[in-house]
C-alpha positions in Angstrom: 127.3 261.2 -21.8 124.9 263.8 -20.5 123.6 266.9 -22.2 121.7 268.8 -19.4 121.7 272.1 -21.4 120.8 270.6 -24.8 124.1 272.1 -26.2 125.1 269.1 -28.3 124.3 270.1 -31.9 125.2 268.8 -35.3 127.2 270.8 -37.8 127.3 269.9 -41.5 130.4 271.0 -43.4 131.8 269.9 -46.8 129.5 266.9 -46.9 130.4 265.7 -43.4 128.5 265.8 -40.1 130.1 266.8 -36.9 128.9 267.0 -33.3 129.7 270.3 -31.5 129.0 271.7 -28.0 127.2 275.0 -28.7 127.5 277.8 -26.1 124.4 279.5 -27.5 122.4 276.8 -25.7 123.4 278.3 -22.4 122.6 281.8 -23.5 119.1 280.6 -24.5 118.7 279.4 -20.9 119.5 282.8 -19.4 123.3 282.7 -19.0 125.0 285.9 -20.1 128.3 284.9 -21.8 128.9 288.2 -23.7 131.6 289.3 -21.1 133.0 285.9 -20.5 136.8 285.9 -21.5 137.6 283.8 -24.6 139.8 281.4 -22.6 136.9 280.6 -20.2 134.6 280.0 -23.2 137.1 277.3 -24.3 136.9 275.8 -20.8 133.1 276.0 -20.9 132.9 274.2 -24.2 135.2 271.5 -22.7 132.8 271.0 -19.8 129.6 270.9 -22.0 131.1 268.3 -24.3 132.4 266.1 -21.5 129.5 266.3 -19.0 128.9 262.8 -17.6 127.5 263.5 -14.1 130.6 262.4 -12.4 133.9 264.0 -13.5 131.9 266.9 -15.0 128.5 267.8 -13.6 125.7 270.2 -14.3 126.9 272.3 -11.3 130.4 272.6 -12.9 128.9 274.0 -16.1 126.7 276.5 -14.2 129.5 277.6 -12.0 131.7 278.5 -14.9 128.9 280.0 -17.0 128.1 282.3 -14.1 131.7 283.4 -13.6 132.2 286.8 -11.9 135.4 288.7 -12.4 135.5 290.0 -8.9 134.7 286.7 -7.1 137.3 284.5 -5.5 137.5 281.0 -7.2 135.7 278.5 -5.0 135.4 275.4 -7.2 137.7 273.2 -9.3 136.8 272.2 -12.8 137.8 269.0 -14.6 139.5 270.4 -17.7 140.7 267.7 -20.3 143.2 269.1 -22.8 142.8 267.9 -26.4 146.5 266.8 -26.5 149.7 266.7 -24.6 153.1 268.1 -25.9 156.4 266.7 -24.5 160.0 267.3 -25.3 162.6 264.6 -24.7 164.0 265.8 -21.3 160.6 265.7 -19.6 159.0 263.2 -21.9 161.3 260.2 -21.4 160.4 259.9 -17.7 156.7 259.9 -18.6 157.2 257.0 -21.1 159.2 255.2 -18.4 156.3 255.5 -16.1 153.9 254.1 -18.7 156.2 251.2 -19.3 156.4 250.6 -15.5 152.6 250.7 -15.3 152.4 248.0 -17.9 154.8 245.8 -16.0 152.7 246.3 -12.8 149.5 245.5 -14.7 151.0 242.3 -16.0 152.1 241.3 -12.5 148.6 241.8 -11.2 147.2 239.5 -13.9 145.7 242.3 -16.1 146.1 243.2 -19.7 149.2 245.5 -20.1 147.9 246.7 -23.5 145.2 248.6 -21.7 147.8 251.1 -20.4 147.9 253.9 -22.9 147.7 257.7 -22.8 144.1 258.8 -22.7 144.7 261.8 -24.9 147.0 262.1 -28.0 150.6 262.7 -26.8 153.4 264.0 -29.1 157.0 264.1 -28.0 159.5 266.2 -29.9 163.2 265.3 -29.6 165.0 268.6 -29.5 166.8 269.0 -26.2 169.7 266.6 -26.9 171.7 268.4 -29.6 175.3 269.6 -29.0 177.4 271.6 -31.4 180.6 269.7 -32.3 181.0 271.1 -35.8 180.1 274.5 -37.1 181.0 276.8 -40.0 181.0 274.0 -42.6 178.6 272.5 -45.1 178.8 269.2 -43.3 178.0 270.7 -39.8 174.4 269.5 -39.7 175.2 266.0 -40.8 178.1 265.7 -38.3 176.2 267.0 -35.4 173.3 264.8 -36.1 175.5 261.7 -36.3 177.1 262.5 -33.0 173.7 263.1 -31.4 172.5 259.7 -32.4 175.7 258.1 -31.1 175.4 259.8 -27.7 171.7 259.1 -27.3 171.2 255.8 -29.0 169.7 254.0 -26.0 167.2 256.8 -25.2 166.2 257.1 -28.9 165.7 253.3 -29.2 163.5 253.4 -26.1 161.3 256.2 -27.5 161.1 254.4 -30.8 159.8 251.3 -29.0 157.3 253.5 -27.1 155.9 254.9 -30.3 155.1 251.4 -31.6 154.0 250.0 -28.2 151.5 252.7 -27.0 148.4 254.0 -28.6 148.0 257.8 -28.8 151.8 258.4 -28.6 153.9 259.7 -31.4 157.6 260.9 -31.5 159.0 263.6 -33.7 162.6 262.5 -34.5 165.8 264.5 -33.8 167.1 267.2 -36.2 163.5 268.1 -37.2 163.2 271.4 -35.4 162.7 272.8 -31.9 159.5 271.8 -30.1 157.9 275.3 -30.4 158.5 275.5 -34.1 157.2 271.9 -34.7 154.1 272.6 -32.6 153.3 275.8 -34.5 154.0 274.5 -38.0 153.1 270.8 -37.8 151.3 269.6 -34.7 148.7 272.3 -34.2 145.2 271.4 -35.5 143.2 274.5 -34.6 140.1 272.3 -34.5 140.3 268.7 -33.3 138.2 265.9 -34.7 137.6 262.7 -32.9 135.7 260.8 -30.1 132.9 259.6 -32.4 129.5 259.3 -30.8 126.7 257.5 -32.6 128.8 257.5 -35.7 129.3 261.3 -35.7 132.7 262.7 -34.8 133.1 265.6 -32.3 134.7 268.8 -33.6 136.2 270.9 -30.8 138.9 273.5 -30.1 142.6 272.5 -30.0 143.9 272.8 -26.5 147.0 271.3 -25.0 149.2 270.9 -21.9 152.9 271.3 -22.6 156.0 270.6 -20.6 158.2 273.4 -22.1 158.4 277.0 -21.0 157.7 278.2 -24.5 154.7 276.0 -25.2 152.4 279.0 -24.9 153.7 280.4 -28.2 151.0 278.3 -29.8 148.4 280.8 -28.5 149.5 282.9 -31.4 147.4 280.6 -33.6 144.5 280.7 -31.1 145.3 277.4 -29.5 
């Protein structure tokens, strides 16, 4: 891990030490970030924290730090979200792909256990419910039982995936819609992980989601 701009600082909070990528280090070196949009500051922190000289270079950081509103974009940046949010319709094919990659790794003589999501992935099962019963106290129970009957094979596969893959969790059916679960349960606000020299990184919660309403989480600043 590189730190060309000396932005990696240590933060002490409630008796614990965290490593953070401090944007002030760029300002101290002449970059004016006062008019940089908040979303781009999140991207800039992402680059500073992940600079390795290959996927993220010093030039990438300087390009984004020198952003000009009127300029046409001329360079790609390697953004790495803190987590990935899936729902069952789009998530099942992704888990199938991971399982197929493990089979291929085994056929090539490699270790299939090495095939895992790089970032935390959470899949919320909420797109499979149908309304068979309504207007009664037993409606929720009846609809839930029918849902499990109809989708037993898929749910069994996802349950296997949760135990087989690292960094993969499944929120079971009848828990809530993905947007609600993301807002009330899955959002961290600040992520903690990726320890370096025994000190964990603290960094903004960001995500890539596969549902059209995933952006609701921006109401919490994510």
